[in-house]
C-alpha positions in Angstrom: -15.1 -7.0 -74.8 -16.1 -10.6 -75.5 -19.4 -11.7 -73.8 -19.2 -13.8 -70.7 -19.9 -17.5 -70.9 -22.6 -19.0 -68.8 -20.0 -20.7 -66.6 -18.3 -17.4 -66.1 -21.6 -15.7 -65.2 -22.3 -18.4 -62.7 -18.9 -18.0 -61.2 -19.3 -14.3 -60.9 -22.7 -14.6 -59.3 -21.3 -17.1 -56.8 -18.4 -14.7 -56.0 -20.9 -11.8 -55.6 -23.1 -13.9 -53.3 -20.2 -14.8 -51.1 -19.1 -11.1 -51.0 -22.6 -9.9 -50.0 -22.9 -12.6 -47.3 -19.5 -11.8 -45.8 -19.9 -8.1 -45.9 -23.4 -8.4 -44.4 -22.0 -10.5 -41.5 -19.2 -8.0 -41.0 -21.5 -5.0 -41.0 -23.9 -6.7 -38.5 -20.9 -7.4 -36.3 -19.8 -3.8 -36.6 -23.2 -2.6 -35.6 -22.9 -4.7 -32.4 -19.4 -3.5 -31.6 -19.4 -2.0 -28.1 -17.0 0.8 -29.1 -19.1 1.8 -32.0 -22.2 1.8 -29.9 -20.5 3.9 -27.2 -19.3 6.4 -29.8 -22.7 6.6 -31.4 -24.4 7.2 -28.0 -21.8 9.7 -26.7 -22.6 13.3 -26.3 -19.2 14.3 -24.9 -16.9 13.6 -27.9 -14.6 16.4 -28.9 -11.5 17.3 -31.0 -10.0 14.7 -33.3 -12.3 11.9 -32.1 -15.4 13.8 -32.7 -14.3 14.7 -36.3 -13.1 11.1 -36.9 -16.4 9.6 -35.7 -18.5 12.0 -37.8 -16.7 10.7 -40.8 -16.9 7.1 -39.7 -20.7 7.5 -39.1 -21.1 8.7 -42.7 -19.0 5.8 -43.9 -21.1 3.3 -42.0 -24.2 4.8 -43.7 -22.6 4.5 -47.1 -21.6 0.9 -46.3 -25.1 -0.1 -45.5 -26.4 1.7 -48.6 -23.8 -0.2 -50.7 -24.7 -3.5 -49.0 -28.4 -3.1 -49.7 -27.7 -2.1 -53.3 -25.5 -5.2 -53.8 -28.0 -7.5 -52.2 -30.8 -6.1 -54.4 -28.6 -6.5 -57.5 -27.7 -10.1 -56.5 -31.4 -10.9 -56.1 -32.2 -9.4 -59.5 -29.4 -11.1 -61.3 -30.1 -14.4 -59.6 -33.7 -14.2 -60.7 -32.7 -13.3 -64.3 -30.3 -16.3 -64.3 -32.9 -18.7 -63.1 -32.1 -22.4 -63.1 -31.8 -23.1 -66.8 -28.9 -25.0 -68.1 -28.6 -22.6 -71.1 -29.5 -19.0 -71.8 -30.3 -17.1 -74.9 -27.5 -14.9 -76.1 -29.5 -11.8 -75.3 -30.1 -12.9 -71.7 -26.5 -13.9 -71.3 -25.3 -10.5 -72.7 -27.6 -8.6 -70.3 -26.2 -10.6 -67.3 -22.6 -10.1 -68.5 -23.2 -6.3 -68.9 -24.7 -6.1 -65.4 -21.8 -8.0 -63.9 -19.0 -6.1 -65.7 -20.7 -2.7 -66.3 -21.9 0.0 -63.9 -25.3 -1.2 -62.8 -25.4 0.4 -59.4 -26.4 4.0 -58.7 -25.7 4.9 -55.1 -26.7 8.0 -53.2 -23.7 9.8 -51.9 -23.1 13.0 -49.9 -25.8 15.2 -48.4 -29.0 16.2 -50.1 -28.5 19.3 -52.4 -29.5 22.6 -50.8 -32.6 24.3 -52.2 -35.0 22.9 -54.8 -33.4 20.6 -57.4 -33.7 21.3 -61.1 -36.5 19.7 -63.1 -34.5 16.7 -64.2 -32.1 16.7 -61.2 -32.2 14.4 -58.2 -32.5 15.9 -54.7 -29.8 13.5 -53.6 -26.5 13.3 -55.5 -25.7 9.8 -56.8 -22.7 8.0 -58.1 -22.6 5.1 -60.6 -20.5 2.0 -59.6 -19.5 -1.3 -61.1 -19.6 -4.2 -58.7 -15.8 -4.2 -58.4 -15.7 -0.5 -57.8 -18.4 -0.5 -55.1 -16.8 -3.5 -53.3 -13.4 -1.7 -53.4 -14.9 1.5 -52.0 -16.8 -0.3 -49.3 -13.7 -2.2 -48.3 -11.8 1.0 -47.9 -14.6 2.6 -45.9 -14.9 -0.5 -43.7 -11.2 -0.6 -43.0 -11.3 3.1 -42.1 -14.1 2.6 -39.6 -12.5 -0.5 -38.1 -9.2 1.3 -37.7 -11.0 4.1 -35.8 -12.8 1.6 -33.6 -9.6 -0.2 -32.8 -7.7 3.0 -32.0 -10.5 4.2 -29.7 -11.0 0.7 -28.2 -7.3 0.5 -27.3 -7.7 3.6 -25.2 -11.0 2.7 -23.6 -10.2 -1.0 -23.1 -6.5 -0.7 -22.2 -5.4 2.8 -21.3 -8.5 3.8 -19.4 -8.4 0.9 -17.0 -4.7 1.6 -16.6 -5.5 5.2 -15.8 -8.1 4.2 -13.2 -5.5 1.9 -11.6 -3.0 4.8 -11.5 -5.8 6.9 -10.0 -6.2 4.4 -7.2 -2.5 4.4 -6.7 -2.5 8.2 -6.6 -5.1 8.2 -3.8 -3.0 5.8 -1.8 0.0 8.1 -2.2 -2.0 11.1 -1.2 -2.8 9.3 2.0 0.9 8.8 2.6 1.6 12.4 1.7 -0.9 13.5 4.4 0.6 11.2 6.9 4.2 12.3 6.3 3.3 16.0 5.8 5.1 16.0 2.5 3.7 16.2 -1.1 6.4 15.8 -3.7 6.4 17.8 -6.9 6.1 14.5 -8.8 2.9 13.7 -7.0 1.4 17.0 -7.9 2.5 16.7 -11.6 1.1 13.1 -11.7 -2.2 14.3 -10.4 -2.5 17.0 -13.0 -1.4 14.7 -15.8 -3.8 12.0 -14.7 -6.7 14.4 -14.6 -5.9 15.6 -18.1 -5.4 12.0 -19.4 -8.7 10.9 -17.9 -10.5 13.8 -19.6 -8.9 13.0 -23.0 -9.7 9.3 -22.7 -13.3 10.1 -22.1 -13.9 12.9 -24.7 -11.1 12.7 -27.2 -9.3 9.3 -26.9 -7.5 9.8 -30.3 -5.7 12.8 -28.8 -4.4 10.8 -25.8 -0.6 10.3 -26.2 0.4 6.6 -26.3 3.1 7.2 -23.6 0.8 9.1 -21.2 0.1 6.1 -19.0 3.9 5.2 -18.8 4.7 8.9 -18.1 2.3 9.1 -15.2 3.4 5.8 -13.8 7.0 7.0 -13.9 6.1 10.1 -11.9 4.2 8.0 -9.4 7.2 5.7 -9.1 9.4 8.6 -8.1 6.8 10.0 -5.8 6.4 6.5 -4.2 10.1 6.4 -3.5 10.2 9.8 -1.9 7.1 9.2 0.2 8.4 5.8 1.4 11.6 7.4 2.5 9.6 10.1 4.3 7.4 7.5 5.9 10.4 5.5 7.0 11.8 8.6 8.6 8.4 9.3 10.2 8.2 5.8 11.6 11.7 5.9 12.9 11.0 9.2 14.6 7.8 7.8 16.1 9.8 4.8 17.3 12.2 7.3 18.9 9.5 9.0 21.0 9.5 6.5 23.9 13.3 6.7 24.1 13.1 10.5 23.9 10.5 10.6 26.7 12.8 8.4 28.9 15.7 10.7 28.1 13.7 13.7 29.1 12.8 12.0 32.4 16.5 11.4 33.1 17.3 15.0 32.3 14.6 16.3 34.5 15.9 14.1 37.3 19.4 15.6 37.0 17.8 19.1 36.9 15.8 18.5 40.0 18.9 17.4 41.9 20.9 20.4 40.7 18.0 22.8 41.5 17.4 21.2 44.9 21.1 21.4 45.9 21.2 25.0 44.7 18.1 26.0 46.6 19.2 24.2 49.8 22.8 25.4 49.7 23.9 21.8 49.2 25.7 22.1 45.9 29.3 20.9 46.3 30.7 23.1 43.6 29.6 26.1 41.6 28.6 24.9 38.1 25.3 26.5 36.9 23.6 29.5 38.3 19.9 29.8 39.2 19.1 31.6 35.9 20.6 28.8 33.8 18.8 26.2 35.9 15.5 28.0 35.4 16.0 28.2 31.6 16.7 24.5 31.4 13.7 23.7 33.6 11.4 25.8 31.3 12.7 24.1 28.2 12.2 20.7 29.8 8.6 21.5 30.7 7.9 22.6 27.1 9.4 19.5 25.7 7.5 17.3 28.1 4.2 18.8 26.8 5.2 18.5 23.2 6.4 14.9 23.5 3.3 13.9 25.3 1.2 15.3 22.5 3.3 13.4 19.9 2.9 10.1 21.9 -0.8 10.4 22.1 -1.4 11.0 18.4 1.9 10.4 16.5 0.2 10.3 13.1 -1.0 13.8 13.4 2.5 15.2 13.9 4.7 15.9 10.9 8.2 14.3 10.9 9.8 17.7 10.7 8.1 18.7 14.0 9.2 15.5 15.7 12.7 15.9 14.4 12.8 19.4 15.7 11.7 18.3 19.1 14.3 15.6 19.2 17.0 18.1 18.3 15.8 20.4 21.1 15.9 17.5 23.5 19.5 16.6 22.4 20.7 20.2 22.9 19.1 20.3 26.4 20.4 16.9 27.3 23.9 17.9 26.2 23.8 21.1 28.3 22.5 19.2 31.4 24.9 16.4 30.9 27.6 19.0 30.6 26.5 20.4 33.9 26.5 17.0 35.5 29.9 16.1 34.1 31.2 19.5 35.2 29.8 18.9 38.7 31.4 15.5 39.0 34.7 16.9 37.6 34.4 19.8 40.0 34.0 17.5 43.0 37.0 15.6 41.9 39.0 18.8 41.5 37.8 20.0 45.0 38.9 16.7 46.5 42.3 16.9 44.7 42.7 20.5 46.1 41.9 19.3 49.6 44.6 16.6 49.2 47.1 19.2 48.0 46.3 21.4 50.9 46.8 18.6 53.4 50.1 17.6 51.7 51.5 21.1 51.9 50.3 21.4 55.6 52.4 18.2 56.3 55.3 19.8 54.5 55.0 23.0 56.6 54.8 20.7 59.7 58.1 19.0 58.6 59.7 22.4 58.2 58.6 23.5 61.7 56.4 26.2 60.2 53.0 24.7 61.0 52.3 27.5 63.5 53.6 30.3 61.3 51.0 33.0 61.4 51.0 33.7 57.7 50.8 30.1 56.8 48.0 29.4 59.3 46.0 32.3 57.8 46.4 31.1 54.3 45.6 27.5 55.2 42.5 28.6 57.1 41.3 30.6 54.0 41.8 27.7 51.7 40.2 25.2 54.0 37.2 27.5 54.5 36.6 27.7 50.8 37.3 24.0 50.1 34.8 22.9 52.8 32.2 25.4 51.8 29.0 24.4 49.9 29.1 25.3 47.1 32.8 25.5 46.7 34.1 28.2 44.4 36.8 26.2 42.6 38.6 29.1 41.0 39.0 30.9 44.3 39.8 27.6 46.2 42.5 26.7 43.7 44.0 30.2 44.0 44.1 30.0 47.7 45.7 26.5 47.7 48.3 27.8 45.2 49.0 30.8 47.5 49.6 28.4 50.5 51.8 26.1 48.4 54.0 29.0 47.2 54.3 30.3 50.8 55.4 26.8 52.0 57.9 26.5 49.2 59.3 30.0 50.0 59.9 28.9 53.7 61.6 25.8 52.4 63.9 27.8 50.2 64.9 30.0 53.1 65.6 27.0 55.3 68.2 25.8 52.9 
């Protein structure tokens, strides 16, 4: 190997000075890195992150040892070079050997266990050339930076996203409490979020990249289900005033039916006392339940409100049926009265108005038709009997 020229020595020293300055600046910046400081001060690291940080911590120590060794070598070589415009061949050869040889002996690894041999060092060392040491330091630096970037992405991006999802989860838990429903997706998101938060804190390298997106997707589904449930709850709550009015209307009809039944004023037989009593009891129970819902609607689950509304609709249908049947019964009674009078007129025209049999049948039908309440089945049978008797006399008269 030919000796280096003085110009080449100066160029090599300038390159080394630049490398030492830049590596020093980068190591100082690395020392001030928030992620590195957090890792160094953490007592909760576990799993992959704990192992990776233990290696990175040793690499950082090696980087500083290499940095100090390079700085000391640069200072020594600069002093040897001096400021002279020419150097003796011997001095030039010594500088060239230092720049191209293996002038650096760096402590590596842990101290040897037990007492060292007489001529052995207590700390293992490795000899490096300047190029070799810079290459190894670059590889160690890149490894440490890669770790800090990976952990930093979790702590600076995924952790805030997980906290935001946690706040969203709390809001959804409030909706779940209000609606009385807790979708499976909400439970799964809660478990996944808790696990992800623990990994982000203690072992960020083990946190899957898609965990935030997965939890967000579960919360999206839960949000849709809870919004639907809340919409139903609000609609049911909005139905309560109308339900109360409907119940008041039903109770009014019941009161009239019950009053007429008790006072003997019912015009036709539709519902018996037992059925009226059952309807009244159901109406009383619904009144209490609807009043409770109206006072504190948020404390009542939508299923409970829906069940009450269904009970009310069934009761209203039965009572409306009774009212409709009553109105139809009155119309039928009036129609039967008209038929009776029509057949009486026919009997009169046949000269049979005073016939004893016809008079008896007409009296029985009239008695039932003008009774309160009127038994429509019996009354219709009596009118039909009278009509047949009149038609029989008509046939005989022919």
